[in-house]
PDB file with SEQRES, HELIX, SHEET and CRYST1 records, atoms N, CA, C and O in Angstrom:
SEQRES   1 A   84  UNK UNK UNK UNK UNK UNK UNK UNK UNK UNK UNK UNK UNK          
SEQRES   2 A   84  UNK UNK UNK UNK UNK UNK UNK UNK UNK UNK UNK UNK UNK          
SEQRES   3 A   84  UNK UNK UNK UNK UNK UNK UNK UNK UNK UNK UNK UNK UNK          
SEQRES   4 A   84  UNK UNK UNK UNK UNK UNK UNK UNK UNK UNK UNK UNK UNK          
SEQRES   5 A   84  UNK UNK UNK UNK UNK UNK UNK UNK UNK UNK UNK UNK UNK          
SEQRES   6 A   84  UNK UNK UNK UNK UNK UNK UNK UNK UNK UNK UNK UNK UNK          
SEQRES   7 A   84  UNK UNK UNK UNK UNK UNK                                      
HELIX    1 AA1 UNK A    4  UNK A   14  1                                  11    
HELIX    2 AA2 UNK A   19  UNK A   21  5                                   3    
HELIX    3 AA3 UNK A   37  UNK A   39  5                                   3    
HELIX    4 AA4 UNK A   48  UNK A   60  1                                  13    
HELIX    5 AA5 UNK A   72  UNK A   74  5                                   3    
CRYST1    1.000    1.000    1.000  90.00  90.00  90.00 P 1           1          
ATOM      1  N   UNK A   1     -32.424 -37.401  -7.495  1.00  0.00           N  
ATOM      2  CA  UNK A   1     -31.693 -36.307  -6.789  1.00  0.00           C  
ATOM      3  C   UNK A   1     -32.267 -36.112  -5.387  1.00  0.00           C  
ATOM      4  O   UNK A   1     -33.482 -36.128  -5.189  1.00  0.00           O  
ATOM      5  N   UNK A   2     -31.377 -35.930  -4.430  1.00  0.00           N  
ATOM      6  CA  UNK A   2     -31.820 -35.766  -3.063  1.00  0.00           C  
ATOM      7  C   UNK A   2     -32.285 -34.303  -2.875  1.00  0.00           C  
ATOM      8  O   UNK A   2     -31.806 -33.370  -3.519  1.00  0.00           O  
ATOM      9  N   UNK A   3     -33.227 -34.181  -1.971  1.00  0.00           N  
ATOM     10  CA  UNK A   3     -33.651 -32.838  -1.532  1.00  0.00           C  
ATOM     11  C   UNK A   3     -32.530 -32.200  -0.701  1.00  0.00           C  
ATOM     12  O   UNK A   3     -31.761 -32.907  -0.050  1.00  0.00           O  
ATOM     13  N   UNK A   4     -32.440 -30.915  -0.722  1.00  0.00           N  
ATOM     14  CA  UNK A   4     -31.338 -30.233   0.062  1.00  0.00           C  
ATOM     15  C   UNK A   4     -31.300 -30.593   1.535  1.00  0.00           C  
ATOM     16  O   UNK A   4     -30.219 -30.751   2.103  1.00  0.00           O  
ATOM     17  N   UNK A   5     -32.470 -30.727   2.169  1.00  0.00           N  
ATOM     18  CA  UNK A   5     -32.561 -31.055   3.564  1.00  0.00           C  
ATOM     19  C   UNK A   5     -32.031 -32.481   3.768  1.00  0.00           C  
ATOM     20  O   UNK A   5     -31.269 -32.695   4.711  1.00  0.00           O  
ATOM     21  N   UNK A   6     -32.375 -33.415   2.980  1.00  0.00           N  
ATOM     22  CA  UNK A   6     -31.924 -34.812   3.125  1.00  0.00           C  
ATOM     23  C   UNK A   6     -30.409 -34.828   2.923  1.00  0.00           C  
ATOM     24  O   UNK A   6     -29.731 -35.546   3.658  1.00  0.00           O  
ATOM     25  N   UNK A   7     -29.842 -34.095   1.988  1.00  0.00           N  
ATOM     26  CA  UNK A   7     -28.407 -34.071   1.768  1.00  0.00           C  
ATOM     27  C   UNK A   7     -27.700 -33.444   2.946  1.00  0.00           C  
ATOM     28  O   UNK A   7     -26.624 -33.908   3.324  1.00  0.00           O  
ATOM     29  N   UNK A   8     -28.241 -32.443   3.521  1.00  0.00           N  
ATOM     30  CA  UNK A   8     -27.606 -31.808   4.706  1.00  0.00           C  
ATOM     31  C   UNK A   8     -27.571 -32.798   5.855  1.00  0.00           C  
ATOM     32  O   UNK A   8     -26.564 -32.888   6.558  1.00  0.00           O  
ATOM     33  N   UNK A   9     -28.655 -33.547   6.062  1.00  0.00           N  
ATOM     34  CA  UNK A   9     -28.740 -34.494   7.209  1.00  0.00           C  
ATOM     35  C   UNK A   9     -27.724 -35.669   6.940  1.00  0.00           C  
ATOM     36  O   UNK A   9     -27.064 -36.166   7.852  1.00  0.00           O  
ATOM     37  N   UNK A  10     -27.645 -36.073   5.652  1.00  0.00           N  
ATOM     38  CA  UNK A  10     -26.634 -37.154   5.373  1.00  0.00           C  
ATOM     39  C   UNK A  10     -25.197 -36.672   5.662  1.00  0.00           C  
ATOM     40  O   UNK A  10     -24.385 -37.431   6.192  1.00  0.00           O  
ATOM     41  N   UNK A  11     -24.887 -35.413   5.313  1.00  0.00           N  
ATOM     42  CA  UNK A  11     -23.531 -34.899   5.642  1.00  0.00           C  
ATOM     43  C   UNK A  11     -23.375 -34.787   7.161  1.00  0.00           C  
ATOM     44  O   UNK A  11     -22.299 -35.078   7.681  1.00  0.00           O  
ATOM     45  N   UNK A  12     -24.410 -34.379   7.876  1.00  0.00           N  
ATOM     46  CA  UNK A  12     -24.339 -34.193   9.307  1.00  0.00           C  
ATOM     47  C   UNK A  12     -23.974 -35.494   9.993  1.00  0.00           C  
ATOM     48  O   UNK A  12     -23.215 -35.504  10.962  1.00  0.00           O  
ATOM     49  N   UNK A  13     -24.511 -36.582   9.491  1.00  0.00           N  
ATOM     50  CA  UNK A  13     -24.259 -37.935  10.123  1.00  0.00           C  
ATOM     51  C   UNK A  13     -22.802 -38.311   9.912  1.00  0.00           C  
ATOM     52  O   UNK A  13     -22.285 -39.109  10.693  1.00  0.00           O  
ATOM     53  N   UNK A  14     -22.130 -37.809   8.945  1.00  0.00           N  
ATOM     54  CA  UNK A  14     -20.704 -38.204   8.687  1.00  0.00           C  
ATOM     55  C   UNK A  14     -19.744 -37.320   9.393  1.00  0.00           C  
ATOM     56  O   UNK A  14     -18.566 -37.675   9.433  1.00  0.00           O  
ATOM     57  N   UNK A  15     -20.115 -36.199   9.959  1.00  0.00           N  
ATOM     58  CA  UNK A  15     -19.161 -35.292  10.712  1.00  0.00           C  
ATOM     59  C   UNK A  15     -18.835 -35.953  12.039  1.00  0.00           C  
ATOM     60  O   UNK A  15     -19.644 -36.664  12.636  1.00  0.00           O  
ATOM     61  N   UNK A  16     -17.566 -35.674  12.485  1.00  0.00           N  
ATOM     62  CA  UNK A  16     -17.187 -36.157  13.828  1.00  0.00           C  
ATOM     63  C   UNK A  16     -18.034 -35.387  14.834  1.00  0.00           C  
ATOM     64  O   UNK A  16     -18.458 -34.262  14.570  1.00  0.00           O  
ATOM     65  N   UNK A  17     -18.281 -36.014  16.007  1.00  0.00           N  
ATOM     66  CA  UNK A  17     -19.003 -35.317  17.043  1.00  0.00           C  
ATOM     67  C   UNK A  17     -18.161 -34.276  17.692  1.00  0.00           C  
ATOM     68  O   UNK A  17     -16.974 -34.514  17.917  1.00  0.00           O  
ATOM     69  N   UNK A  18     -18.701 -33.142  18.004  1.00  0.00           N  
ATOM     70  CA  UNK A  18     -17.973 -32.082  18.725  1.00  0.00           C  
ATOM     71  C   UNK A  18     -17.552 -32.587  20.063  1.00  0.00           C  
ATOM     72  O   UNK A  18     -18.202 -33.462  20.636  1.00  0.00           O  
ATOM     73  N   UNK A  19     -16.424 -32.027  20.596  1.00  0.00           N  
ATOM     74  CA  UNK A  19     -15.892 -32.481  21.914  1.00  0.00           C  
ATOM     75  C   UNK A  19     -16.978 -32.432  23.011  1.00  0.00           C  
ATOM     76  O   UNK A  19     -17.085 -33.373  23.797  1.00  0.00           O  
ATOM     77  N   UNK A  20     -17.753 -31.395  23.076  1.00  0.00           N  
ATOM     78  CA  UNK A  20     -18.722 -31.251  24.130  1.00  0.00           C  
ATOM     79  C   UNK A  20     -19.848 -32.223  24.039  1.00  0.00           C  
ATOM     80  O   UNK A  20     -20.595 -32.354  25.010  1.00  0.00           O  
ATOM     81  N   UNK A  21     -20.035 -32.932  22.925  1.00  0.00           N  
ATOM     82  CA  UNK A  21     -21.092 -33.934  22.739  1.00  0.00           C  
ATOM     83  C   UNK A  21     -20.561 -35.351  22.881  1.00  0.00           C  
ATOM     84  O   UNK A  21     -21.337 -36.307  22.858  1.00  0.00           O  
ATOM     85  N   UNK A  22     -19.256 -35.499  23.025  1.00  0.00           N  
ATOM     86  CA  UNK A  22     -18.682 -36.846  23.195  1.00  0.00           C  
ATOM     87  C   UNK A  22     -19.064 -37.429  24.500  1.00  0.00           C  
ATOM     88  O   UNK A  22     -19.206 -36.692  25.476  1.00  0.00           O  
ATOM     89  N   UNK A  23     -19.242 -38.745  24.578  1.00  0.00           N  
ATOM     90  CA  UNK A  23     -19.589 -39.328  25.871  1.00  0.00           C  
ATOM     91  C   UNK A  23     -18.548 -39.040  26.931  1.00  0.00           C  
ATOM     92  O   UNK A  23     -17.354 -38.962  26.644  1.00  0.00           O  
ATOM     93  N   UNK A  24     -19.016 -38.882  28.161  1.00  0.00           N  
ATOM     94  CA  UNK A  24     -18.092 -38.622  29.257  1.00  0.00           C  
ATOM     95  C   UNK A  24     -17.225 -39.840  29.537  1.00  0.00           C  
ATOM     96  O   UNK A  24     -17.697 -40.973  29.450  1.00  0.00           O  
ATOM     97  N   UNK A  25     -15.951 -39.612  29.876  1.00  0.00           N  
ATOM     98  CA  UNK A  25     -15.037 -40.711  30.193  1.00  0.00           C  
ATOM     99  C   UNK A  25     -15.462 -41.375  31.486  1.00  0.00           C  
ATOM    100  O   UNK A  25     -16.263 -40.826  32.244  1.00  0.00           O  
ATOM    101  N   UNK A  26     -14.927 -42.555  31.735  1.00  0.00           N  
ATOM    102  CA  UNK A  26     -15.127 -43.283  32.967  1.00  0.00           C  
ATOM    103  C   UNK A  26     -13.891 -43.220  33.801  1.00  0.00           C  
ATOM    104  O   UNK A  26     -12.787 -43.137  33.262  1.00  0.00           O  
ATOM    105  N   UNK A  27     -14.039 -43.259  35.126  1.00  0.00           N  
ATOM    106  CA  UNK A  27     -12.943 -43.228  36.071  1.00  0.00           C  
ATOM    107  C   UNK A  27     -12.218 -44.572  35.945  1.00  0.00           C  
ATOM    108  O   UNK A  27     -12.822 -45.645  35.975  1.00  0.00           O  
ATOM    109  N   UNK A  28     -10.848 -44.452  35.797  1.00  0.00           N  
ATOM    110  CA  UNK A  28     -10.060 -45.723  35.698  1.00  0.00           C  
ATOM    111  C   UNK A  28     -10.105 -46.605  36.961  1.00  0.00           C  
ATOM    112  O   UNK A  28      -9.890 -47.813  36.869  1.00  0.00           O  
ATOM    113  N   UNK A  29     -10.383 -46.011  38.142  1.00  0.00           N  
ATOM    114  CA  UNK A  29     -10.463 -46.730  39.380  1.00  0.00           C  
ATOM    115  C   UNK A  29     -11.808 -47.426  39.609  1.00  0.00           C  
ATOM    116  O   UNK A  29     -11.884 -48.645  39.768  1.00  0.00           O  
ATOM    117  N   UNK A  30     -12.869 -46.604  39.621  1.00  0.00           N  
ATOM    118  CA  UNK A  30     -14.152 -47.166  39.986  1.00  0.00           C  
ATOM    119  C   UNK A  30     -15.103 -47.330  38.805  1.00  0.00           C  
ATOM    120  O   UNK A  30     -16.176 -47.911  38.965  1.00  0.00           O  
ATOM    121  N   UNK A  31     -14.743 -46.843  37.647  1.00  0.00           N  
ATOM    122  CA  UNK A  31     -15.560 -46.853  36.421  1.00  0.00           C  
ATOM    123  C   UNK A  31     -16.790 -45.961  36.504  1.00  0.00           C  
ATOM    124  O   UNK A  31     -17.715 -46.085  35.701  1.00  0.00           O  
ATOM    125  N   UNK A  32     -16.792 -45.081  37.460  1.00  0.00           N  
ATOM    126  CA  UNK A  32     -17.955 -44.094  37.575  1.00  0.00           C  
ATOM    127  C   UNK A  32     -17.738 -42.964  36.555  1.00  0.00           C  
ATOM    128  O   UNK A  32     -16.683 -42.838  35.933  1.00  0.00           O  
ATOM    129  N   UNK A  33     -18.803 -42.146  36.419  1.00  0.00           N  
ATOM    130  CA  UNK A  33     -18.740 -41.054  35.452  1.00  0.00           C  
ATOM    131  C   UNK A  33     -17.800 -39.979  35.975  1.00  0.00           C  
ATOM    132  O   UNK A  33     -17.674 -39.797  37.185  1.00  0.00           O  
ATOM    133  N   UNK A  34     -17.158 -39.286  35.091  1.00  0.00           N  
ATOM    134  CA  UNK A  34     -16.147 -38.246  35.403  1.00  0.00           C  
ATOM    135  C   UNK A  34     -16.665 -36.951  34.882  1.00  0.00           C  
ATOM    136  O   UNK A  34     -17.062 -36.857  33.721  1.00  0.00           O  
ATOM    137  N   UNK A  35     -16.670 -35.923  35.739  1.00  0.00           N  
ATOM    138  CA  UNK A  35     -17.007 -34.570  35.260  1.00  0.00           C  
ATOM    139  C   UNK A  35     -15.948 -34.011  34.411  1.00  0.00           C  
ATOM    140  O   UNK A  35     -14.813 -34.475  34.520  1.00  0.00           O  
ATOM    141  N   UNK A  36     -16.204 -33.019  33.536  1.00  0.00           N  
ATOM    142  CA  UNK A  36     -15.245 -32.454  32.655  1.00  0.00           C  
ATOM    143  C   UNK A  36     -14.057 -31.863  33.427  1.00  0.00           C  
ATOM    144  O   UNK A  36     -14.193 -31.488  34.591  1.00  0.00           O  
ATOM    145  N   UNK A  37     -12.950 -31.788  32.802  1.00  0.00           N  
ATOM    146  CA  UNK A  37     -11.682 -31.249  33.392  1.00  0.00           C  
ATOM    147  C   UNK A  37     -11.932 -29.866  34.065  1.00  0.00           C  
ATOM    148  O   UNK A  37     -11.412 -29.598  35.148  1.00  0.00           O  
ATOM    149  N   UNK A  38     -12.723 -29.013  33.415  1.00  0.00           N  
ATOM    150  CA  UNK A  38     -12.968 -27.660  33.979  1.00  0.00           C  
ATOM    151  C   UNK A  38     -13.678 -27.732  35.310  1.00  0.00           C  
ATOM    152  O   UNK A  38     -13.528 -26.812  36.115  1.00  0.00           O  
ATOM    153  N   UNK A  39     -14.426 -28.747  35.582  1.00  0.00           N  
ATOM    154  CA  UNK A  39     -15.256 -28.868  36.827  1.00  0.00           C  
ATOM    155  C   UNK A  39     -14.630 -29.872  37.784  1.00  0.00           C  
ATOM    156  O   UNK A  39     -15.160 -30.049  38.881  1.00  0.00           O  
ATOM    157  N   UNK A  40     -13.523 -30.547  37.431  1.00  0.00           N  
ATOM    158  CA  UNK A  40     -13.047 -31.601  38.298  1.00  0.00           C  
ATOM    159  C   UNK A  40     -11.525 -31.519  38.445  1.00  0.00           C  
ATOM    160  O   UNK A  40     -10.797 -31.778  37.486  1.00  0.00           O  
ATOM    161  N   UNK A  41     -11.046 -31.163  39.626  1.00  0.00           N  
ATOM    162  CA  UNK A  41      -9.627 -31.127  39.870  1.00  0.00           C  
ATOM    163  C   UNK A  41      -8.937 -32.449  39.857  1.00  0.00           C  
ATOM    164  O   UNK A  41      -7.718 -32.500  39.691  1.00  0.00           O  
ATOM    165  N   UNK A  42      -9.671 -33.537  40.027  1.00  0.00           N  
ATOM    166  CA  UNK A  42      -9.095 -34.859  40.058  1.00  0.00           C  
ATOM    167  C   UNK A  42      -9.079 -35.552  38.701  1.00  0.00           C  
ATOM    168  O   UNK A  42      -8.719 -36.726  38.612  1.00  0.00           O  
ATOM    169  N   UNK A  43      -9.467 -34.837  37.637  1.00  0.00           N  
ATOM    170  CA  UNK A  43      -9.558 -35.468  36.275  1.00  0.00           C  
ATOM    171  C   UNK A  43      -8.257 -36.133  35.956  1.00  0.00           C  
ATOM    172  O   UNK A  43      -7.207 -35.535  36.191  1.00  0.00           O  
ATOM    173  N   UNK A  44      -8.261 -37.359  35.424  1.00  0.00           N  
ATOM    174  CA  UNK A  44      -9.341 -38.115  34.790  1.00  0.00           C  
ATOM    175  C   UNK A  44     -10.112 -39.022  35.738  1.00  0.00           C  
ATOM    176  O   UNK A  44     -10.904 -39.858  35.304  1.00  0.00           O  
ATOM    177  N   UNK A  45      -9.871 -38.849  37.052  1.00  0.00           N  
ATOM    178  CA  UNK A  45     -10.592 -39.649  38.065  1.00  0.00           C  
ATOM    179  C   UNK A  45     -11.813 -38.912  38.501  1.00  0.00           C  
ATOM    180  O   UNK A  45     -11.927 -37.710  38.262  1.00  0.00           O  
ATOM    181  N   UNK A  46     -12.749 -39.605  39.146  1.00  0.00           N  
ATOM    182  CA  UNK A  46     -13.982 -38.945  39.521  1.00  0.00           C  
ATOM    183  C   UNK A  46     -13.780 -38.208  40.857  1.00  0.00           C  
ATOM    184  O   UNK A  46     -14.471 -37.219  41.103  1.00  0.00           O  
ATOM    185  N   UNK A  47     -12.873 -38.647  41.715  1.00  0.00           N  
ATOM    186  CA  UNK A  47     -12.706 -37.947  43.006  1.00  0.00           C  
ATOM    187  C   UNK A  47     -11.180 -38.035  43.340  1.00  0.00           C  
ATOM    188  O   UNK A  47     -10.416 -38.764  42.707  1.00  0.00           O  
ATOM    189  N   UNK A  48     -10.802 -37.254  44.360  1.00  0.00           N  
ATOM    190  CA  UNK A  48      -9.447 -37.302  44.832  1.00  0.00           C  
ATOM    191  C   UNK A  48      -9.176 -38.719  45.465  1.00  0.00           C  
ATOM    192  O   UNK A  48      -8.052 -39.216  45.397  1.00  0.00           O  
ATOM    193  N   UNK A  49     -10.202 -39.343  46.068  1.00  0.00           N  
ATOM    194  CA  UNK A  49     -10.011 -40.658  46.633  1.00  0.00           C  
ATOM    195  C   UNK A  49      -9.589 -41.644  45.573  1.00  0.00           C  
ATOM    196  O   UNK A  49      -8.630 -42.392  45.766  1.00  0.00           O  
ATOM    197  N   UNK A  50     -10.311 -41.657  44.421  1.00  0.00           N  
ATOM    198  CA  UNK A  50      -9.979 -42.572  43.303  1.00  0.00           C  
ATOM    199  C   UNK A  50      -8.557 -42.296  42.791  1.00  0.00           C  
ATOM    200  O   UNK A  50      -7.842 -43.233  42.436  1.00  0.00           O  
ATOM    201  N   UNK A  51      -8.139 -41.021  42.749  1.00  0.00           N  
ATOM    202  CA  UNK A  51      -6.810 -40.656  42.316  1.00  0.00           C  
ATOM    203  C   UNK A  51      -5.758 -41.237  43.326  1.00  0.00           C  
ATOM    204  O   UNK A  51      -4.725 -41.758  42.906  1.00  0.00           O  
ATOM    205  N   UNK A  52      -6.034 -41.140  44.634  1.00  0.00           N  
ATOM    206  CA  UNK A  52      -5.131 -41.676  45.624  1.00  0.00           C  
ATOM    207  C   UNK A  52      -5.078 -43.228  45.560  1.00  0.00           C  
ATOM    208  O   UNK A  52      -4.012 -43.825  45.709  1.00  0.00           O  
ATOM    209  N   UNK A  53      -6.221 -43.847  45.340  1.00  0.00           N  
ATOM    210  CA  UNK A  53      -6.224 -45.310  45.246  1.00  0.00           C  
ATOM    211  C   UNK A  53      -5.367 -45.759  44.001  1.00  0.00           C  
ATOM    212  O   UNK A  53      -4.622 -46.734  44.094  1.00  0.00           O  
ATOM    213  N   UNK A  54      -5.474 -45.085  42.915  1.00  0.00           N  
ATOM    214  CA  UNK A  54      -4.652 -45.385  41.720  1.00  0.00           C  
ATOM    215  C   UNK A  54      -3.160 -45.231  42.037  1.00  0.00           C  
ATOM    216  O   UNK A  54      -2.354 -46.112  41.737  1.00  0.00           O  
ATOM    217  N   UNK A  55      -2.814 -44.106  42.642  1.00  0.00           N  
ATOM    218  CA  UNK A  55      -1.415 -43.842  42.991  1.00  0.00           C  
ATOM    219  C   UNK A  55      -0.861 -44.939  43.905  1.00  0.00           C  
ATOM    220  O   UNK A  55       0.277 -45.377  43.738  1.00  0.00           O  
ATOM    221  N   UNK A  56      -1.698 -45.392  44.900  1.00  0.00           N  
ATOM    222  CA  UNK A  56      -1.235 -46.502  45.776  1.00  0.00           C  
ATOM    223  C   UNK A  56      -1.072 -47.790  45.012  1.00  0.00           C  
ATOM    224  O   UNK A  56      -0.191 -48.580  45.349  1.00  0.00           O  
ATOM    225  N   UNK A  57      -1.885 -48.046  43.991  1.00  0.00           N  
ATOM    226  CA  UNK A  57      -1.711 -49.255  43.213  1.00  0.00           C  
ATOM    227  C   UNK A  57      -0.370 -49.211  42.461  1.00  0.00           C  
ATOM    228  O   UNK A  57       0.293 -50.241  42.340  1.00  0.00           O  
ATOM    229  N   UNK A  58       0.029 -48.063  41.964  1.00  0.00           N  
ATOM    230  CA  UNK A  58       1.306 -47.942  41.307  1.00  0.00           C  
ATOM    231  C   UNK A  58       2.419 -48.079  42.295  1.00  0.00           C  
ATOM    232  O   UNK A  58       3.410 -48.758  42.027  1.00  0.00           O  
ATOM    233  N   UNK A  59       2.278 -47.440  43.450  1.00  0.00           N  
ATOM    234  CA  UNK A  59       3.318 -47.552  44.480  1.00  0.00           C  
ATOM    235  C   UNK A  59       3.562 -48.990  44.990  1.00  0.00           C  
ATOM    236  O   UNK A  59       4.701 -49.396  45.220  1.00  0.00           O  
ATOM    237  N   UNK A  60       2.467 -49.740  45.157  1.00  0.00           N  
ATOM    238  CA  UNK A  60       2.605 -51.106  45.688  1.00  0.00           C  
ATOM    239  C   UNK A  60       2.948 -52.083  44.630  1.00  0.00           C  
ATOM    240  O   UNK A  60       3.168 -53.253  44.942  1.00  0.00           O  
ATOM    241  N   UNK A  61       3.008 -51.688  43.405  1.00  0.00           N  
ATOM    242  CA  UNK A  61       3.431 -52.563  42.276  1.00  0.00           C  
ATOM    243  C   UNK A  61       2.305 -53.372  41.655  1.00  0.00           C  
ATOM    244  O   UNK A  61       2.548 -54.384  40.998  1.00  0.00           O  
ATOM    245  N   UNK A  62       1.068 -52.923  41.866  1.00  0.00           N  
ATOM    246  CA  UNK A  62      -0.043 -53.629  41.285  1.00  0.00           C  
ATOM    247  C   UNK A  62      -0.044 -53.421  39.742  1.00  0.00           C  
ATOM    248  O   UNK A  62      -0.445 -54.306  38.987  1.00  0.00           O  
ATOM    249  N   UNK A  63       0.403 -52.260  39.315  1.00  0.00           N  
ATOM    250  CA  UNK A  63       0.521 -51.964  37.871  1.00  0.00           C  
ATOM    251  C   UNK A  63       2.023 -52.132  37.586  1.00  0.00           C  
ATOM    252  O   UNK A  63       2.902 -51.768  38.367  1.00  0.00           O  
ATOM    253  N   UNK A  64       2.231 -52.703  36.428  1.00  0.00           N  
ATOM    254  CA  UNK A  64       3.609 -52.883  35.932  1.00  0.00           C  
ATOM    255  C   UNK A  64       3.694 -52.523  34.459  1.00  0.00           C  
ATOM    256  O   UNK A  64       2.759 -52.730  33.685  1.00  0.00           O  
ATOM    257  N   UNK A  65       4.837 -51.981  34.105  1.00  0.00           N  
ATOM    258  CA  UNK A  65       5.098 -51.658  32.712  1.00  0.00           C  
ATOM    259  C   UNK A  65       5.749 -52.930  32.090  1.00  0.00           C  
ATOM    260  O   UNK A  65       6.773 -53.401  32.584  1.00  0.00           O  
ATOM    261  N   UNK A  66       5.138 -53.487  30.987  1.00  0.00           N  
ATOM    262  CA  UNK A  66       5.752 -54.696  30.463  1.00  0.00           C  
ATOM    263  C   UNK A  66       7.166 -54.519  29.871  1.00  0.00           C  
ATOM    264  O   UNK A  66       7.509 -53.468  29.330  1.00  0.00           O  
ATOM    265  N   UNK A  67       7.932 -55.539  29.991  1.00  0.00           N  
ATOM    266  CA  UNK A  67       9.341 -55.470  29.466  1.00  0.00           C  
ATOM    267  C   UNK A  67      10.087 -56.617  30.117  1.00  0.00           C  
ATOM    268  O   UNK A  67       9.587 -57.256  31.044  1.00  0.00           O  
ATOM    269  N   UNK A  68      11.300 -56.873  29.618  1.00  0.00           N  
ATOM    270  CA  UNK A  68      12.136 -57.881  30.205  1.00  0.00           C  
ATOM    271  C   UNK A  68      12.549 -57.465  31.632  1.00  0.00           C  
ATOM    272  O   UNK A  68      12.684 -56.281  31.940  1.00  0.00           O  
ATOM    273  N   UNK A  69      12.741 -58.481  32.484  1.00  0.00           N  
ATOM    274  CA  UNK A  69      13.186 -58.184  33.820  1.00  0.00           C  
ATOM    275  C   UNK A  69      14.583 -57.533  33.851  1.00  0.00           C  
ATOM    276  O   UNK A  69      15.467 -57.909  33.082  1.00  0.00           O  
ATOM    277  N   UNK A  70      14.759 -56.586  34.721  1.00  0.00           N  
ATOM    278  CA  UNK A  70      16.016 -55.904  34.826  1.00  0.00           C  
ATOM    279  C   UNK A  70      17.077 -56.836  35.505  1.00  0.00           C  
ATOM    280  O   UNK A  70      16.766 -57.543  36.463  1.00  0.00           O  
ATOM    281  N   UNK A  71      18.224 -56.814  35.025  1.00  0.00           N  
ATOM    282  CA  UNK A  71      19.332 -57.570  35.586  1.00  0.00           C  
ATOM    283  C   UNK A  71      19.946 -56.734  36.762  1.00  0.00           C  
ATOM    284  O   UNK A  71      20.015 -55.508  36.669  1.00  0.00           O  
ATOM    285  N   UNK A  72      20.383 -57.394  37.850  1.00  0.00           N  
ATOM    286  CA  UNK A  72      20.939 -56.631  38.933  1.00  0.00           C  
ATOM    287  C   UNK A  72      22.056 -55.688  38.496  1.00  0.00           C  
ATOM    288  O   UNK A  72      22.182 -54.586  39.029  1.00  0.00           O  
ATOM    289  N   UNK A  73      22.875 -56.120  37.517  1.00  0.00           N  
ATOM    290  CA  UNK A  73      23.952 -55.203  37.067  1.00  0.00           C  
ATOM    291  C   UNK A  73      23.510 -53.976  36.304  1.00  0.00           C  
ATOM    292  O   UNK A  73      24.209 -52.967  36.208  1.00  0.00           O  
ATOM    293  N   UNK A  74      22.264 -54.121  35.746  1.00  0.00           N  
ATOM    294  CA  UNK A  74      21.690 -52.951  34.933  1.00  0.00           C  
ATOM    295  C   UNK A  74      21.109 -51.831  35.816  1.00  0.00           C  
ATOM    296  O   UNK A  74      20.935 -50.704  35.351  1.00  0.00           O  
ATOM    297  N   UNK A  75      20.822 -52.127  37.029  1.00  0.00           N  
ATOM    298  CA  UNK A  75      20.202 -51.165  37.908  1.00  0.00           C  
ATOM    299  C   UNK A  75      21.271 -50.142  38.393  1.00  0.00           C  
ATOM    300  O   UNK A  75      22.424 -50.473  38.670  1.00  0.00           O  
ATOM    301  N   UNK A  76      20.799 -48.891  38.471  1.00  0.00           N  
ATOM    302  CA  UNK A  76      21.679 -47.861  38.985  1.00  0.00           C  
ATOM    303  C   UNK A  76      21.706 -47.887  40.491  1.00  0.00           C  
ATOM    304  O   UNK A  76      20.663 -48.036  41.126  1.00  0.00           O  
ATOM    305  N   UNK A  77      22.891 -47.744  41.082  1.00  0.00           N  
ATOM    306  CA  UNK A  77      22.981 -47.767  42.522  1.00  0.00           C  
ATOM    307  C   UNK A  77      22.882 -46.398  43.059  1.00  0.00           C  
ATOM    308  O   UNK A  77      23.389 -45.446  42.464  1.00  0.00           O  
ATOM    309  N   UNK A  78      22.228 -46.275  44.192  1.00  0.00           N  
ATOM    310  CA  UNK A  78      22.012 -44.977  44.881  1.00  0.00           C  
ATOM    311  C   UNK A  78      23.326 -44.682  45.578  1.00  0.00           C  
ATOM    312  O   UNK A  78      23.793 -45.482  46.387  1.00  0.00           O  
ATOM    313  N   UNK A  79      23.935 -43.521  45.267  1.00  0.00           N  
ATOM    314  CA  UNK A  79      25.234 -43.198  45.880  1.00  0.00           C  
ATOM    315  C   UNK A  79      25.120 -42.992  47.425  1.00  0.00           C  
ATOM    316  O   UNK A  79      26.124 -43.098  48.130  1.00  0.00           O  
ATOM    317  N   UNK A  80      23.958 -42.712  47.921  1.00  0.00           N  
ATOM    318  CA  UNK A  80      23.802 -42.517  49.366  1.00  0.00           C  
ATOM    319  C   UNK A  80      23.612 -43.862  50.134  1.00  0.00           C  
ATOM    320  O   UNK A  80      23.689 -43.912  51.361  1.00  0.00           O  
ATOM    321  N   UNK A  81      23.362 -44.944  49.354  1.00  0.00           N  
ATOM    322  CA  UNK A  81      23.138 -46.257  49.977  1.00  0.00           C  
ATOM    323  C   UNK A  81      24.494 -46.890  50.228  1.00  0.00           C  
ATOM    324  O   UNK A  81      25.381 -46.890  49.374  1.00  0.00           O  
ATOM    325  N   UNK A  82      24.631 -47.471  51.526  1.00  0.00           N  
ATOM    326  CA  UNK A  82      25.915 -48.111  51.848  1.00  0.00           C  
ATOM    327  C   UNK A  82      26.133 -49.384  51.025  1.00  0.00           C  
ATOM    328  O   UNK A  82      25.174 -50.018  50.586  1.00  0.00           O  
ATOM    329  N   UNK A  83      27.362 -49.740  50.828  1.00  0.00           N  
ATOM    330  CA  UNK A  83      27.710 -50.965  50.100  1.00  0.00           C  
ATOM    331  C   UNK A  83      27.340 -52.201  50.962  1.00  0.00           C  
ATOM    332  O   UNK A  83      27.403 -52.150  52.190  1.00  0.00           O  
ATOM    333  N   UNK A  84      26.952 -53.309  50.291  1.00  0.00           N  
ATOM    334  CA  UNK A  84      26.615 -54.473  50.976  1.00  0.00           C  
ATOM    335  C   UNK A  84      27.673 -55.539  50.932  1.00  0.00           C  
ATOM    336  O   UNK A  84      27.489 -56.615  51.502  1.00  0.00           O  
TER     337      UNK A  84                                                      
END                                                                             
């Protein structure tokens, strides 16, 4: 039979870690450490610069959502755009 202290330690090892003890996430842009959301307005990025860099990558098409290519007929036409 286990001693009560050993049993408590065995149970403690099986519990999930509390949120505040979880490892800090990494910045998706530079892989640097990120401060918690309460201390960082740019979360999940480390700085506003990394947030802007990521937005620029989306804007320029560096990131793409996988899927079949869109057919020209499937695209919605902008009503303000003149006909070609």
